[in-house]
C-alpha positions in Angstrom: 48.9 -118.7 -47.2 47.7 -115.1 -48.0 44.8 -116.2 -49.2 44.1 -117.4 -45.7 45.4 -113.9 -44.3 43.2 -112.0 -47.0 40.1 -114.3 -46.1 40.4 -114.3 -42.9 41.4 -110.1 -43.0 37.9 -109.5 -45.3 36.7 -111.4 -42.9 36.8 -109.4 -39.7 35.9 -106.7 -41.8 32.6 -107.5 -42.5 32.1 -108.7 -39.2 33.5 -105.2 -37.7 31.4 -103.8 -40.5 28.7 -105.4 -39.9 28.6 -104.8 -35.5 29.8 -100.9 -36.4 26.0 -100.7 -38.2 24.5 -102.2 -36.3 25.7 -99.5 -33.6 25.1 -96.6 -35.5 21.6 -98.0 -36.7 20.9 -97.8 -33.3 22.2 -95.1 -32.7 20.0 -93.4 -35.4 16.9 -95.5 -33.8 17.3 -94.2 -30.2 18.1 -90.5 -31.6 14.8 -90.4 -33.8 13.0 -92.4 -30.9 14.1 -89.0 -29.0 12.8 -86.6 -31.9 9.8 -88.5 -31.5 9.3 -87.8 -27.8 10.7 -84.9 -28.1 7.5 -84.1 -30.3 5.4 -85.7 -28.6 5.9 -83.3 -25.5 6.5 -80.3 -27.6 2.4 -81.4 -29.1 0.9 -82.7 -25.0 2.7 -79.0 -23.6 0.3 -77.5 -26.7 -2.6 -79.1 -26.0 -2.0 -78.7 -22.3 -1.8 -74.3 -23.2 -4.1 -75.1 -25.8 -6.7 -76.4 -23.1 -5.9 -73.7 -20.7 -6.2 -70.9 -23.3 -10.4 -72.2 -23.6 -10.1 -73.0 -20.0 -9.5 -69.2 -19.2 -11.5 -67.7 -22.0 -14.8 -70.2 -21.1 -14.3 -68.2 -17.8 -14.1 -64.7 -19.0 -16.6 -65.2 -21.4 -18.3 -65.7 -18.9 -17.7 -62.9 -16.6 -18.0 -60.5 -19.4 -21.6 -61.5 -20.2 -22.6 -61.6 -16.3 -20.6 -57.8 -16.4 -22.9 -56.5 -20.1 -26.3 -58.1 -17.8 -25.6 -56.3 -14.9 -24.3 -53.2 -17.1 -28.1 -53.5 -19.5 -30.3 -54.5 -16.3 -29.0 -51.3 -14.7 -29.3 -49.5 -18.1 -32.7 -50.2 -17.7 -33.9 -49.2 -14.1 -31.9 -45.9 -14.4 -34.5 -45.5 -18.2 -38.2 -46.6 -16.0 -36.9 -44.5 -13.7 -36.4 -42.0 -15.7 -39.9 -43.5 -17.7 -41.9 -43.3 -14.2 -40.8 -39.7 -13.3 -41.9 -38.8 -17.8 -44.6 -40.1 -16.6 -46.0 -38.9 -13.3 -45.7 -34.8 -14.5 -47.1 -35.7 -17.5 -49.9 -37.2 -14.9 -50.0 -33.7 -13.1 -49.8 -31.3 -16.3 -52.7 -33.2 -17.6 -54.5 -33.1 -14.1 -53.8 -29.5 -14.1 -55.2 -28.5 -18.7 -57.9 -30.5 -16.8 -58.6 -27.9 -14.8 -58.3 -24.5 -16.6 -60.2 -26.2 -19.0 -62.7 -26.8 -16.4 -61.8 -23.9 -15.4 -62.2 -21.8 -18.9 -65.2 -23.6 -19.1 -67.5 -22.6 -16.3 -66.3 -18.7 -16.9 -68.0 -19.1 -20.2 -71.1 -20.6 -19.2 -71.2 -17.6 -16.7 -70.3 -14.8 -20.1 -73.0 -16.9 -21.6 -75.7 -16.8 -18.8 -74.0 -13.3 -18.6 -74.8 -12.2 -22.4 -77.9 -13.6 -22.8 -79.8 -12.1 -19.2 -77.9 -8.1 -20.6 -79.8 -9.1 -24.2 -83.4 -10.2 -22.7 -83.0 -7.1 -20.3 -81.8 -5.0 -23.6 -85.0 -6.6 -25.4 -87.2 -5.8 -22.2 -86.3 -2.2 -22.3 -87.1 -2.1 -25.9 -90.8 -3.4 -24.9 -91.0 -0.8 -21.9 -90.1 1.3 -24.3 -92.9 0.3 -27.2 -95.4 0.6 -24.3 -94.7 3.5 -22.9 -94.3 5.2 -26.7 -98.3 3.4 -26.8 -99.2 5.0 -24.0 -98.5 8.8 -24.7 -99.7 8.3 -28.4 -102.9 6.6 -26.8 -103.8 9.7 -24.3 -102.1 12.0 -26.5 -105.1 11.3 -28.8 -107.2 10.8 -25.8 -106.5 15.0 -25.6 -107.2 15.0 -29.0 -111.0 13.6 -28.4 -111.6 15.3 -25.9 -110.8 19.1 -28.0 -112.4 18.4 -30.8 -115.0 16.8 -28.5 -114.8 21.1 -27.3 -114.2 22.6 -30.4 -117.3 20.1 -31.6 -119.8 21.2 -28.4 -118.8 25.4 -29.2 -120.0 25.1 -32.7 -123.4 24.5 -34.2 -126.1 22.2 -32.5 -128.1 19.9 -34.9 -126.9 17.2 -36.6 -124.0 19.0 -38.2 -122.1 18.2 -34.0 -123.2 15.0 -34.0 -121.6 14.0 -37.3 -118.7 15.7 -36.4 -117.9 14.3 -33.4 -118.3 10.8 -35.1 -116.3 11.5 -37.6 -113.3 12.5 -34.5 -114.0 9.1 -33.1 -114.0 7.2 -35.8 -111.0 9.2 -37.3 -109.5 8.2 -33.2 -110.3 5.1 -33.0 -108.4 4.3 -36.9 -105.5 5.7 -34.9 -105.3 3.7 -31.9 -106.0 0.9 -33.4 -102.7 0.9 -35.6 -100.5 2.0 -33.1 -102.2 -1.1 -30.9 -101.2 -2.9 -33.8 -97.8 -1.6 -34.2 -97.1 -2.5 -30.2 -98.9 -5.9 -31.2 -96.4 -6.6 -33.8 -93.2 -4.8 -31.2 -94.6 -7.1 -28.9 -94.8 -9.9 -31.5 -90.4 -9.4 -32.6 -89.4 -9.0 -28.8 -90.9 -12.3 -28.3 -89.1 -13.6 -31.3 -85.8 -12.3 -30.7 -86.7 -13.5 -27.1 -86.1 -17.0 -28.3 -83.0 -16.5 -30.5 -81.5 -14.8 -27.3 -82.3 -17.9 -25.6 -81.3 -19.8 -28.7 -78.1 -18.4 -29.0 -76.7 -18.7 -25.3 -78.1 -23.0 -25.9 -75.9 -22.5 -28.9 -73.1 -21.1 -27.2 -73.4 -23.4 -24.5 -73.4 -26.3 -26.1 -70.3 -25.3 -28.0 -68.7 -25.3 -24.8 -69.4 -28.6 -22.9 -67.9 -29.8 -26.5 -65.2 -28.1 -26.4 -64.9 -29.4 -22.2 -61.9 -32.1 -21.1 -62.8 -34.8 -20.2 -61.9 -36.5 -16.6 -57.4 -38.2 -16.6 -57.6 -40.9 -16.2 -54.2 -42.6 -14.4 -51.7 -43.1 -17.3 -51.1 -46.7 -17.2 -47.9 -48.5 -15.0 -44.7 -48.8 -16.7 -43.3 -52.2 -16.2 -40.2 -52.5 -14.3 -36.7 -54.6 -16.0 -36.0 -57.7 -14.5 -33.2 -60.1 -16.1 -32.2 -62.2 -18.3 -32.3 -65.7 -16.8 -28.6 -67.1 -16.9 -27.9 -69.1 -20.4 -26.2 -72.5 -20.0 -22.9 -72.5 -20.6 -21.4 -75.5 -21.5 -17.5 -76.2 -20.3 -14.5 -76.5 -23.5 -13.8 -79.2 -25.2 -11.0 -80.8 -24.2 -8.0 -80.5 -26.8 -6.0 -84.1 -27.0 -2.8 -84.0 -27.9 -1.3 -85.5 -31.4 0.4 -88.2 -32.0 3.8 -87.4 -33.1 5.2 -89.2 -36.1 6.5 -92.3 -35.4 10.1 -92.6 -35.4 11.1 -94.3 -37.9 13.2 -97.7 -37.5 16.5 -99.4 -38.5 17.4 -102.9 -38.7 20.5 -103.4 -36.5 20.9 -107.3 -36.9 20.7 -106.7 -40.8 24.2 -104.7 -40.6 25.3 -108.2 -38.9 23.9 -110.4 -40.9 25.0 -108.7 -44.0 28.5 -108.8 -41.9 28.3 -112.5 -41.2 27.3 -113.3 -44.7 30.5 -111.6 -46.1 32.8 -113.1 -43.6 31.4 -116.5 -44.4 31.4 -115.9 -48.4 35.2 -114.6 -48.2 36.0 -118.1 -45.6 33.4 -120.0 -47.9 36.3 -118.9 -51.6 39.6 -120.9 -49.9 40.1 -124.3 -50.2 39.9 -126.3 -46.9 41.8 -129.2 -48.0 44.6 -128.0 -48.9 47.6 -126.7 -47.0 49.4 -124.6 -49.3 45.8 -122.6 -50.5 44.8 -122.7 -47.2 45.7 -124.3 -44.7 43.6 -126.9 -42.8 41.6 -126.0 -40.1 41.2 -128.0 -36.6 39.1 -126.8 -33.5 40.4 -125.5 -30.3 39.0 -125.4 -26.9 38.6 -121.2 -28.5 37.8 -121.6 -32.1 39.4 -123.4 -34.2 43.3 -123.2 -35.1 44.8 -122.7 -39.3 48.5 -123.0 -39.0 48.6 -121.6 -35.7 46.1 -118.6 -35.6 43.5 -119.5 -32.9 40.0 -117.9 -34.1 37.2 -116.9 -30.9 33.9 -115.8 -32.0 33.0 -114.3 -28.8 35.4 -112.2 -28.5 33.0 -110.1 -30.2 30.4 -108.2 -28.7 27.5 -107.3 -31.1 25.5 -106.4 -28.2 21.5 -106.6 -27.9 19.6 -107.8 -31.6 16.2 -105.2 -31.9 
């Protein structure tokens, strides 16, 4: 009888241990699933926040690009307007320089013409002086000739008077030739000086014309700035949430199998054929009866098996 009780208690303990182990395994499986679900919710929230940030950053990048493009365009417009102002001023300065150069050139040409006229006038005065001097010298020679002839006539007549007159005429003729030659040389020199005066004016006028500025032309237009084309924007790729680590699942049926297996081993160790050693078990309506002890396996609730 004690062996039967011990075997029954061992079998019941094994069964209850199996049921408790199955219950604990089920609880651990439930906690593992809850942890997996919590981790998955965290991953989903992280993916949602990352996608919201990426979309917001994408919109901010587009807004910043447009602001920078507008700023650059406005700056380019201001620079273009400034350059156009400088271009207009440069055209005015070039026109003023050209007009001043034309005025100076015309004045210099006038000075050259006046200088030539003055030089020619001085040269003409010198020629006139030479002509006047030649005339006075010729007149003096004629007076001298007349005086010599008068003296000759007052002297003795005859061959000596004739010779003296011829001698005086010859001397006067030589003197006239010298005077005329001197005048001719002076006129030739004057003609050369006149040529030099004209040549000097030509060279001076040529230098003035060489220094004359060309008429300025209108400066080329400065191209107006244009806005750059809008770039092609690519929407950010959606971030998919990661997969949570699968929950480690323990077998719920294994503790039950082990418990029932241990209970079966305990009951199998009893000699059911000897009443003295264990007693006979007879079937009853609720289970088995061993020496007045009723065992009902339906009384144990194991719950669902996983």
